[in-house]
PDB file of N, CA, C and O in Angstrom:
ATOM      1  N   MET A   1      48.581  99.874 -63.909  1.00  0.00           N
ATOM      2  CA  MET A   1      47.245 100.038 -63.971  1.00  0.00           C
ATOM      3  C   MET A   1      46.865 101.077 -63.033  1.00  0.00           C
ATOM      4  O   MET A   1      47.335 101.186 -61.900  1.00  0.00           O
ATOM      5  N   LYS A   2      45.710 102.081 -63.721  1.00  0.00           N
ATOM      6  CA  LYS A   2      45.049 102.835 -62.598  1.00  0.00           C
ATOM      7  C   LYS A   2      43.967 102.397 -61.720  1.00  0.00           C
ATOM      8  O   LYS A   2      42.925 101.884 -62.129  1.00  0.00           O
ATOM      9  N   ILE A   3      44.288 102.643 -60.365  1.00  0.00           N
ATOM     10  CA  ILE A   3      43.052 102.500 -59.452  1.00  0.00           C
ATOM     11  C   ILE A   3      41.861 103.188 -59.631  1.00  0.00           C
ATOM     12  O   ILE A   3      40.731 102.711 -59.528  1.00  0.00           O
ATOM     13  N   GLY A   4      42.224 104.568 -59.958  1.00  0.00           N
ATOM     14  CA  GLY A   4      40.990 105.278 -59.955  1.00  0.00           C
ATOM     15  C   GLY A   4      39.609 104.835 -60.616  1.00  0.00           C
ATOM     16  O   GLY A   4      38.553 105.289 -60.175  1.00  0.00           O
ATOM     17  N   LYS A   5      39.638 103.973 -61.641  1.00  0.00           N
ATOM     18  CA  LYS A   5      38.165 103.599 -62.405  1.00  0.00           C
ATOM     19  C   LYS A   5      37.769 102.287 -61.235  1.00  0.00           C
ATOM     20  O   LYS A   5      36.644 101.794 -61.310  1.00  0.00           O
ATOM     21  N   TYR A   6      38.555 101.877 -60.389  1.00  0.00           N
ATOM     22  CA  TYR A   6      38.115 100.907 -59.506  1.00  0.00           C
ATOM     23  C   TYR A   6      37.740 101.218 -58.270  1.00  0.00           C
ATOM     24  O   TYR A   6      37.392 100.345 -57.475  1.00  0.00           O
ATOM     25  N   TRP A   7      37.773 102.823 -57.894  1.00  0.00           N
ATOM     26  CA  TRP A   7      37.459 102.848 -56.485  1.00  0.00           C
ATOM     27  C   TRP A   7      36.040 102.717 -56.201  1.00  0.00           C
ATOM     28  O   TRP A   7      35.748 102.523 -55.021  1.00  0.00           O
ATOM     29  N   LYS A   8      35.219 102.778 -56.947  1.00  0.00           N
ATOM     30  CA  LYS A   8      33.967 102.687 -56.647  1.00  0.00           C
ATOM     31  C   LYS A   8      33.665 100.909 -55.818  1.00  0.00           C
ATOM     32  O   LYS A   8      33.142 100.507 -54.779  1.00  0.00           O
ATOM     33  N   SER A   9      34.316 100.326 -56.946  1.00  0.00           N
ATOM     34  CA  SER A   9      34.206  98.422 -56.218  1.00  0.00           C
ATOM     35  C   SER A   9      34.922  98.298 -55.203  1.00  0.00           C
ATOM     36  O   SER A   9      34.516  97.468 -54.390  1.00  0.00           O
ATOM     37  N   VAL A  10      36.338  99.118 -54.834  1.00  0.00           N
ATOM     38  CA  VAL A  10      36.902  98.840 -53.679  1.00  0.00           C
ATOM     39  C   VAL A  10      36.235  99.399 -52.361  1.00  0.00           C
ATOM     40  O   VAL A  10      36.273  98.766 -51.306  1.00  0.00           O
ATOM     41  N   LEU A  11      35.687 100.499 -52.479  1.00  0.00           N
ATOM     42  CA  LEU A  11      34.783 101.098 -51.413  1.00  0.00           C
ATOM     43  C   LEU A  11      33.715 100.191 -51.362  1.00  0.00           C
ATOM     44  O   LEU A  11      33.584  99.858 -50.184  1.00  0.00           O
ATOM     45  N   ALA A  12      32.886  99.628 -52.076  1.00  0.00           N
ATOM     46  CA  ALA A  12      31.884  98.760 -51.811  1.00  0.00           C
ATOM     47  C   ALA A  12      32.333  97.229 -51.079  1.00  0.00           C
ATOM     48  O   ALA A  12      31.772  96.737 -50.100  1.00  0.00           O
ATOM     49  N   VAL A  13      33.209  96.780 -51.651  1.00  0.00           N
ATOM     50  CA  VAL A  13      33.913  95.860 -51.043  1.00  0.00           C
ATOM     51  C   VAL A  13      34.426  96.156 -49.661  1.00  0.00           C
ATOM     52  O   VAL A  13      34.062  95.273 -48.884  1.00  0.00           O
ATOM     53  N   VAL A  14      35.064  96.986 -49.151  1.00  0.00           N
ATOM     54  CA  VAL A  14      35.307  97.642 -48.176  1.00  0.00           C
ATOM     55  C   VAL A  14      34.147  97.790 -47.082  1.00  0.00           C
ATOM     56  O   VAL A  14      34.319  97.531 -45.891  1.00  0.00           O
ATOM     57  N   GLY A  15      33.285  98.112 -47.481  1.00  0.00           N
ATOM     58  CA  GLY A  15      32.227  98.368 -46.867  1.00  0.00           C
ATOM     59  C   GLY A  15      31.476  96.951 -46.543  1.00  0.00           C
ATOM     60  O   GLY A  15      30.988  96.815 -45.421  1.00  0.00           O
ATOM     61  N   ALA A  16      31.385  96.027 -47.379  1.00  0.00           N
ATOM     62  CA  ALA A  16      31.013  94.744 -47.124  1.00  0.00           C
ATOM     63  C   ALA A  16      31.967  93.841 -45.960  1.00  0.00           C
ATOM     64  O   ALA A  16      31.493  93.084 -45.112  1.00  0.00           O
ATOM     65  N   ILE A  17      33.005  94.055 -46.109  1.00  0.00           N
ATOM     66  CA  ILE A  17      33.906  93.611 -45.458  1.00  0.00           C
ATOM     67  C   ILE A  17      33.828  94.324 -43.825  1.00  0.00           C
ATOM     68  O   ILE A  17      34.292  93.684 -42.881  1.00  0.00           O
ATOM     69  N   VAL A  18      33.368  95.325 -43.669  1.00  0.00           N
ATOM     70  CA  VAL A  18      33.004  96.323 -42.515  1.00  0.00           C
ATOM     71  C   VAL A  18      31.915  95.615 -41.809  1.00  0.00           C
ATOM     72  O   VAL A  18      31.963  95.437 -40.592  1.00  0.00           O
ATOM     73  N   VAL A  19      30.770  95.139 -42.670  1.00  0.00           N
ATOM     74  CA  VAL A  19      29.551  94.726 -42.141  1.00  0.00           C
ATOM     75  C   VAL A  19      29.772  93.264 -41.771  1.00  0.00           C
ATOM     76  O   VAL A  19      28.978  92.632 -41.074  1.00  0.00           O
ATOM     77  N   ALA A  20      30.781  92.817 -42.226  1.00  0.00           N
ATOM     78  CA  ALA A  20      31.213  91.211 -42.307  1.00  0.00           C
ATOM     79  C   ALA A  20      31.630  91.264 -40.923  1.00  0.00           C
ATOM     80  O   ALA A  20      31.017  90.677 -40.031  1.00  0.00           O
ATOM     81  N   GLY A  21      32.624  91.932 -40.745  1.00  0.00           N
ATOM     82  CA  GLY A  21      33.364  92.048 -39.346  1.00  0.00           C
ATOM     83  C   GLY A  21      32.517  92.620 -38.241  1.00  0.00           C
ATOM     84  O   GLY A  21      32.801  92.308 -37.085  1.00  0.00           O
ATOM     85  N   GLU A  22      31.547  93.392 -38.469  1.00  0.00           N
ATOM     86  CA  GLU A  22      30.961  93.930 -37.120  1.00  0.00           C
ATOM     87  C   GLU A  22      30.105  92.712 -36.976  1.00  0.00           C
ATOM     88  O   GLU A  22      29.734  92.542 -35.815  1.00  0.00           O
ATOM     89  N   ALA A  23      29.671  91.779 -37.871  1.00  0.00           N
ATOM     90  CA  ALA A  23      28.736  90.835 -37.456  1.00  0.00           C
ATOM     91  C   ALA A  23      29.360  89.639 -36.556  1.00  0.00           C
ATOM     92  O   ALA A  23      28.872  89.210 -35.511  1.00  0.00           O
ATOM     93  N   VAL A  24      30.620  89.168 -37.231  1.00  0.00           N
ATOM     94  CA  VAL A  24      31.074  88.336 -36.322  1.00  0.00           C
ATOM     95  C   VAL A  24      32.137  88.828 -35.109  1.00  0.00           C
ATOM     96  O   VAL A  24      32.550  87.974 -34.323  1.00  0.00           O
ATOM     97  N   ILE A  25      32.566  90.234 -34.982  1.00  0.00           N
ATOM     98  CA  ILE A  25      33.421  90.588 -33.721  1.00  0.00           C
ATOM     99  C   ILE A  25      32.550  90.807 -32.615  1.00  0.00           C
ATOM    100  O   ILE A  25      32.885  90.769 -31.431  1.00  0.00           O
ATOM    101  N   ASP A  26      31.006  91.123 -33.228  1.00  0.00           N
ATOM    102  CA  ASP A  26      30.407  91.666 -32.141  1.00  0.00           C
ATOM    103  C   ASP A  26      29.878  90.644 -30.818  1.00  0.00           C
ATOM    104  O   ASP A  26      29.697  90.980 -29.647  1.00  0.00           O
ATOM    105  N   ASP A  27      29.722  89.434 -31.383  1.00  0.00           N
ATOM    106  CA  ASP A  27      29.676  88.499 -30.260  1.00  0.00           C
ATOM    107  C   ASP A  27      29.826  87.345 -30.419  1.00  0.00           C
ATOM    108  O   ASP A  27      29.347  86.494 -29.670  1.00  0.00           O
ATOM    109  N   GLN A  28      30.798  87.013 -31.828  1.00  0.00           N
ATOM    110  CA  GLN A  28      31.333  85.555 -32.086  1.00  0.00           C
ATOM    111  C   GLN A  28      30.185  84.669 -32.703  1.00  0.00           C
ATOM    112  O   GLN A  28      30.327  83.451 -32.810  1.00  0.00           O
ATOM    113  N   LEU A  29      29.122  85.280 -33.078  1.00  0.00           N
ATOM    114  CA  LEU A  29      27.910  84.548 -33.370  1.00  0.00           C
ATOM    115  C   LEU A  29      27.407  85.100 -34.433  1.00  0.00           C
ATOM    116  O   LEU A  29      27.296  86.326 -34.460  1.00  0.00           O
ATOM    117  N   ILE A  30      27.002  84.319 -35.516  1.00  0.00           N
ATOM    118  CA  ILE A  30      26.187  85.127 -36.637  1.00  0.00           C
ATOM    119  C   ILE A  30      24.730  84.776 -36.759  1.00  0.00           C
ATOM    120  O   ILE A  30      24.378  83.760 -37.360  1.00  0.00           O
ATOM    121  N   THR A  31      23.815  85.668 -36.154  1.00  0.00           N
ATOM    122  CA  THR A  31      22.189  85.570 -36.332  1.00  0.00           C
ATOM    123  C   THR A  31      21.959  85.441 -37.321  1.00  0.00           C
ATOM    124  O   THR A  31      22.816  85.631 -38.184  1.00  0.00           O
ATOM    125  N   PRO A  32      20.458  84.989 -37.680  1.00  0.00           N
ATOM    126  CA  PRO A  32      19.816  85.105 -38.851  1.00  0.00           C
ATOM    127  C   PRO A  32      19.422  86.503 -39.584  1.00  0.00           C
ATOM    128  O   PRO A  32      19.139  86.527 -40.782  1.00  0.00           O
ATOM    129  N   ASN A  33      19.426  87.599 -38.811  1.00  0.00           N
ATOM    130  CA  ASN A  33      19.397  88.902 -38.880  1.00  0.00           C
ATOM    131  C   ASN A  33      21.010  89.236 -39.839  1.00  0.00           C
ATOM    132  O   ASN A  33      21.211  89.604 -40.996  1.00  0.00           O
ATOM    133  N   GLU A  34      21.810  88.936 -38.838  1.00  0.00           N
ATOM    134  CA  GLU A  34      23.145  89.295 -39.403  1.00  0.00           C
ATOM    135  C   GLU A  34      23.469  88.516 -40.952  1.00  0.00           C
ATOM    136  O   GLU A  34      24.211  89.042 -41.782  1.00  0.00           O
ATOM    137  N   TRP A  35      22.846  87.307 -41.155  1.00  0.00           N
ATOM    138  CA  TRP A  35      23.290  86.855 -42.431  1.00  0.00           C
ATOM    139  C   TRP A  35      22.649  87.472 -43.525  1.00  0.00           C
ATOM    140  O   TRP A  35      23.153  87.568 -44.644  1.00  0.00           O
ATOM    141  N   VAL A  36      21.133  88.044 -43.081  1.00  0.00           N
ATOM    142  CA  VAL A  36      20.480  88.780 -44.177  1.00  0.00           C
ATOM    143  C   VAL A  36      21.541  90.007 -44.345  1.00  0.00           C
ATOM    144  O   VAL A  36      21.879  90.230 -45.507  1.00  0.00           O
ATOM    145  N   ASN A  37      22.020  90.700 -43.488  1.00  0.00           N
ATOM    146  CA  ASN A  37      22.862  92.020 -43.714  1.00  0.00           C
ATOM    147  C   ASN A  37      23.807  91.549 -44.392  1.00  0.00           C
ATOM    148  O   ASN A  37      23.885  91.951 -45.553  1.00  0.00           O
ATOM    149  N   LEU A  38      24.729  90.649 -43.951  1.00  0.00           N
ATOM    150  CA  LEU A  38      25.774  90.009 -44.821  1.00  0.00           C
ATOM    151  C   LEU A  38      25.568  89.686 -46.288  1.00  0.00           C
ATOM    152  O   LEU A  38      26.533  89.733 -47.051  1.00  0.00           O
ATOM    153  N   GLY A  39      24.021  89.270 -46.840  1.00  0.00           N
ATOM    154  CA  GLY A  39      23.907  89.224 -47.919  1.00  0.00           C
ATOM    155  C   GLY A  39      23.624  90.369 -48.536  1.00  0.00           C
ATOM    156  O   GLY A  39      24.108  90.552 -49.652  1.00  0.00           O
ATOM    157  N   ILE A  40      22.893  91.240 -48.015  1.00  0.00           N
ATOM    158  CA  ILE A  40      22.765  92.671 -48.514  1.00  0.00           C
ATOM    159  C   ILE A  40      24.045  93.295 -48.878  1.00  0.00           C
ATOM    160  O   ILE A  40      24.272  93.849 -49.953  1.00  0.00           O
ATOM    161  N   ALA A  41      24.681  93.190 -48.114  1.00  0.00           N
ATOM    162  CA  ALA A  41      26.252  93.908 -48.429  1.00  0.00           C
ATOM    163  C   ALA A  41      26.954  93.226 -49.439  1.00  0.00           C
ATOM    164  O   ALA A  41      27.891  93.751 -50.040  1.00  0.00           O
ATOM    165  N   LEU A  42      26.479  91.876 -49.697  1.00  0.00           N
ATOM    166  CA  LEU A  42      27.393  91.280 -50.822  1.00  0.00           C
ATOM    167  C   LEU A  42      26.662  91.729 -52.021  1.00  0.00           C
ATOM    168  O   LEU A  42      27.310  92.209 -52.950  1.00  0.00           O
ATOM    169  N   LEU A  43      25.494  91.631 -52.090  1.00  0.00           N
ATOM    170  CA  LEU A  43      24.664  91.789 -53.195  1.00  0.00           C
ATOM    171  C   LEU A  43      24.662  93.459 -53.417  1.00  0.00           C
ATOM    172  O   LEU A  43      24.330  93.864 -54.531  1.00  0.00           O
ATOM    173  N   THR A  44      24.969  94.279 -52.545  1.00  0.00           N
ATOM    174  CA  THR A  44      25.529  95.756 -53.073  1.00  0.00           C
ATOM    175  C   THR A  44      26.812  95.772 -53.643  1.00  0.00           C
ATOM    176  O   THR A  44      26.917  96.292 -54.754  1.00  0.00           O
ATOM    177  N   ALA A  45      27.823  95.297 -53.093  1.00  0.00           N
ATOM    178  CA  ALA A  45      28.872  95.019 -53.605  1.00  0.00           C
ATOM    179  C   ALA A  45      29.150  94.576 -55.029  1.00  0.00           C
ATOM    180  O   ALA A  45      29.918  95.107 -55.831  1.00  0.00           O
ATOM    181  N   ILE A  46      28.431  93.571 -55.186  1.00  0.00           N
ATOM    182  CA  ILE A  46      28.217  93.058 -56.717  1.00  0.00           C
ATOM    183  C   ILE A  46      27.607  93.938 -57.463  1.00  0.00           C
ATOM    184  O   ILE A  46      28.036  94.204 -58.586  1.00  0.00           O
ATOM    185  N   GLY A  47      26.453  94.554 -56.920  1.00  0.00           N
ATOM    186  CA  GLY A  47      25.841  95.468 -57.948  1.00  0.00           C
ATOM    187  C   GLY A  47      26.682  97.040 -58.254  1.00  0.00           C
ATOM    188  O   GLY A  47      26.481  97.743 -59.245  1.00  0.00           O
ATOM    189  N   VAL A  48      27.437  97.280 -57.375  1.00  0.00           N
ATOM    190  CA  VAL A  48      28.130  98.424 -57.846  1.00  0.00           C
ATOM    191  C   VAL A  48      29.212  98.014 -58.679  1.00  0.00           C
ATOM    192  O   VAL A  48      29.632  98.796 -59.532  1.00  0.00           O
ATOM    193  N   TRP A  49      29.889  96.482 -58.486  1.00  0.00           N
ATOM    194  CA  TRP A  49      30.889  96.225 -59.553  1.00  0.00           C
ATOM    195  C   TRP A  49      30.384  96.117 -60.764  1.00  0.00           C
ATOM    196  O   TRP A  49      31.120  96.335 -61.726  1.00  0.00           O
ATOM    197  N   ALA A  50      28.875  95.719 -60.975  1.00  0.00           N
ATOM    198  CA  ALA A  50      28.347  95.272 -62.209  1.00  0.00           C
ATOM    199  C   ALA A  50      28.024  96.632 -63.101  1.00  0.00           C
ATOM    200  O   ALA A  50      28.107  96.678 -64.328  1.00  0.00           O
ATOM    201  N   VAL A  51      27.675  97.629 -62.316  1.00  0.00           N
ATOM    202  CA  VAL A  51      27.078  98.950 -63.185  1.00  0.00           C
ATOM    203  C   VAL A  51      28.565  99.659 -63.576  1.00  0.00           C
ATOM    204  O   VAL A  51      29.522  99.765 -62.809  1.00  0.00           O
ATOM    205  N   PRO A  52      28.503 100.061 -64.815  1.00  0.00           N
ATOM    206  CA  PRO A  52      29.736 100.811 -65.227  1.00  0.00           C
ATOM    207  C   PRO A  52      29.338 102.231 -64.849  1.00  0.00           C
ATOM    208  O   PRO A  52      28.197 102.638 -64.634  1.00  0.00           O
ATOM    209  N   ASN A  53      30.691 103.041 -64.799  1.00  0.00           N
ATOM    210  CA  ASN A  53      30.999 104.407 -64.547  1.00  0.00           C
ATOM    211  C   ASN A  53      30.173 105.299 -65.476  1.00  0.00           C
ATOM    212  O   ASN A  53      29.978 104.940 -66.637  1.00  0.00           O
ATOM    213  N   LYS A  54      29.779 106.221 -65.097  1.00  0.00           N
ATOM    214  CA  LYS A  54      29.371 107.262 -66.436  1.00  0.00           C
ATOM    215  C   LYS A  54      30.643 107.917 -67.188  1.00  0.00           C
ATOM    216  O   LYS A  54      31.580 108.327 -66.503  1.00  0.00           O
ATOM    217  N   GLY A  55      30.667 107.992 -68.251  1.00  0.00           N
ATOM    218  CA  GLY A  55      31.726 109.143 -68.857  1.00  0.00           C
ATOM    219  C   GLY A  55      31.989 110.232 -68.262  1.00  0.00           C
ATOM    220  O   GLY A  55      31.202 110.771 -67.485  1.00  0.00           O
ATOM    221  N   ALA A  56      33.076 110.660 -68.545  1.00  0.00           N
ATOM    222  CA  ALA A  56      33.639 112.090 -67.983  1.00  0.00           C
ATOM    223  C   ALA A  56      32.646 113.343 -68.067  1.00  0.00           C
ATOM    224  O   ALA A  56      32.595 114.224 -67.209  1.00  0.00           O
ATOM    225  N   GLY A  57      31.858 113.292 -69.235  1.00  0.00           N
ATOM    226  CA  GLY A  57      31.212 114.285 -69.435  1.00  0.00           C
ATOM    227  C   GLY A  57      29.683 114.083 -69.243  1.00  0.00           C
ATOM    228  O   GLY A  57      28.882 114.907 -69.685  1.00  0.00           O
ATOM    229  N   ALA A  58      29.337 113.078 -68.641  1.00  0.00           N
ATOM    230  CA  ALA A  58      28.021 112.971 -68.136  1.00  0.00           C
ATOM    231  C   ALA A  58      27.553 113.474 -66.997  1.00  0.00           C
ATOM    232  O   ALA A  58      28.278 113.326 -66.013  1.00  0.00           O
ATOM    233  N   ARG A  59      26.225 114.200 -66.820  1.00  0.00           N
ATOM    234  CA  ARG A  59      25.948 114.618 -65.617  1.00  0.00           C
ATOM    235  C   ARG A  59      24.433 114.058 -65.365  1.00  0.00           C
ATOM    236  O   ARG A  59      23.631 113.708 -66.231  1.00  0.00           O
ATOM    237  N   THR A  60      24.301 114.064 -64.299  1.00  0.00           N
ATOM    238  CA  THR A  60      22.648 113.644 -63.808  1.00  0.00           C
ATOM    239  C   THR A  60      21.908 114.902 -64.027  1.00  0.00           C
ATOM    240  O   THR A  60      22.399 116.031 -64.051  1.00  0.00           O
ATOM    241  N   ALA A  61      20.685 114.581 -64.182  1.00  0.00           N
ATOM    242  CA  ALA A  61      19.713 115.605 -64.813  1.00  0.00           C
ATOM    243  C   ALA A  61      19.400 116.616 -63.692  1.00  0.00           C
ATOM    244  O   ALA A  61      18.827 117.655 -64.019  1.00  0.00           O
ATOM    245  N   GLY A  62      19.765 116.381 -62.233  1.00  0.00           N
ATOM    246  CA  GLY A  62      19.613 117.147 -61.271  1.00  0.00           C
ATOM    247  C   GLY A  62      20.849 118.261 -61.366  1.00  0.00           C
ATOM    248  O   GLY A  62      20.849 119.353 -60.797  1.00  0.00           O
ATOM    249  N   TYR A  63      21.593 117.883 -61.969  1.00  0.00           N
ATOM    250  CA  TYR A  63      22.831 119.054 -62.005  1.00  0.00           C
ATOM    251  C   TYR A  63      22.967 120.238 -62.947  1.00  0.00           C
ATOM    252  O   TYR A  63      23.354 119.899 -64.065  1.00  0.00           O
ATOM    253  N   HIS A  64      22.803 121.223 -62.828  1.00  0.00           N
ATOM    254  CA  HIS A  64      22.848 122.350 -64.030  1.00  0.00           C
ATOM    255  C   HIS A  64      23.680 123.525 -63.366  1.00  0.00           C
ATOM    256  O   HIS A  64      23.313 124.241 -62.435  1.00  0.00           O
ATOM    257  N   PRO A  65      24.972 123.566 -64.103  1.00  0.00           N
ATOM    258  CA  PRO A  65      25.868 124.578 -63.713  1.00  0.00           C
ATOM    259  C   PRO A  65      25.455 125.969 -63.753  1.00  0.00           C
ATOM    260  O   PRO A  65      25.072 126.381 -64.848  1.00  0.00           O
ATOM    261  N   GLY A  66      25.457 126.604 -62.974  1.00  0.00           N
ATOM    262  CA  GLY A  66      24.953 128.164 -63.087  1.00  0.00           C
ATOM    263  C   GLY A  66      23.567 128.167 -63.356  1.00  0.00           C
ATOM    264  O   GLY A  66      23.188 129.141 -64.006  1.00  0.00           O
ATOM    265  N   GLY A  67      22.489 127.131 -62.951  1.00  0.00           N
ATOM    266  CA  GLY A  67      21.105 126.900 -63.140  1.00  0.00           C
ATOM    267  C   GLY A  67      20.516 128.128 -61.924  1.00  0.00           C
ATOM    268  O   GLY A  67      21.157 129.017 -61.364  1.00  0.00           O
ATOM    269  N   HIS A  68      19.250 127.805 -61.818  1.00  0.00           N
ATOM    270  CA  HIS A  68      18.719 128.587 -60.944  1.00  0.00           C
ATOM    271  C   HIS A  68      18.969 128.728 -59.630  1.00  0.00           C
ATOM    272  O   HIS A  68      18.726 129.759 -59.003  1.00  0.00           O
ATOM    273  N   ALA A  69      19.446 127.739 -59.172  1.00  0.00           N
ATOM    274  CA  ALA A  69      19.699 127.528 -57.663  1.00  0.00           C
ATOM    275  C   ALA A  69      21.252 128.099 -57.395  1.00  0.00           C
ATOM    276  O   ALA A  69      21.639 128.259 -56.238  1.00  0.00           O
ATOM    277  N   GLY A  70      21.991 128.353 -58.377  1.00  0.00           N
ATOM    278  CA  GLY A  70      23.135 129.134 -58.176  1.00  0.00           C
ATOM    279  C   GLY A  70      22.825 130.661 -58.478  1.00  0.00           C
ATOM    280  O   GLY A  70      23.577 131.473 -57.938  1.00  0.00           O
ATOM    281  N   ARG A  71      21.761 131.162 -59.313  1.00  0.00           N
ATOM    282  CA  ARG A  71      21.761 132.400 -59.158  1.00  0.00           C
ATOM    283  C   ARG A  71      20.964 132.913 -57.897  1.00  0.00           C
ATOM    284  O   ARG A  71      21.214 134.072 -57.562  1.00  0.00           O
ATOM    285  N   ASP A  72      20.112 132.267 -57.209  1.00  0.00           N
ATOM    286  CA  ASP A  72      19.439 132.342 -56.360  1.00  0.00           C
ATOM    287  C   ASP A  72      20.373 132.643 -55.043  1.00  0.00           C
ATOM    288  O   ASP A  72      20.200 133.509 -54.185  1.00  0.00           O
ATOM    289  N   LEU A  73      21.454 131.625 -55.150  1.00  0.00           N
ATOM    290  CA  LEU A  73      22.245 131.820 -53.810  1.00  0.00           C
ATOM    291  C   LEU A  73      23.361 133.047 -54.098  1.00  0.00           C
ATOM    292  O   LEU A  73      24.096 133.413 -53.180  1.00  0.00           O
ATOM    293  N   HIS A  74      23.415 133.481 -55.044  1.00  0.00           N
ATOM    294  CA  HIS A  74      24.478 134.743 -55.539  1.00  0.00           C
ATOM    295  C   HIS A  74      23.768 135.869 -54.680  1.00  0.00           C
ATOM    296  O   HIS A  74      24.484 136.604 -53.999  1.00  0.00           O
ATOM    297  N   GLY A  75      22.511 136.025 -54.680  1.00  0.00           N
ATOM    298  CA  GLY A  75      21.862 137.156 -54.542  1.00  0.00           C
ATOM    299  C   GLY A  75      21.803 137.229 -52.882  1.00  0.00           C
ATOM    300  O   GLY A  75      21.292 138.142 -52.234  1.00  0.00           O
ATOM    301  N   LEU A  76      22.362 136.208 -52.431  1.00  0.00           N
ATOM    302  CA  LEU A  76      22.140 136.172 -50.517  1.00  0.00           C
ATOM    303  C   LEU A  76      23.093 137.177 -50.298  1.00  0.00           C
ATOM    304  O   LEU A  76      23.344 137.552 -49.153  1.00  0.00           O
TER     305      LEU A  76
END
């Protein structure tokens, strides 16, 4: 099994665990605000897991190899 395609989810879960650990270790009491933070961390981890990765050839609209920004920087 390749872990590469799961890295996005692994990092989201690790982030949620860090938030949970910080909430508990800080003062041994979980306040209402910390419950909200835990809920946000959990929903974020679920959202990251639920959204599939783009294909290898997919690029975002803002990325243009050799575009205008690249030419402008070469002139410096």
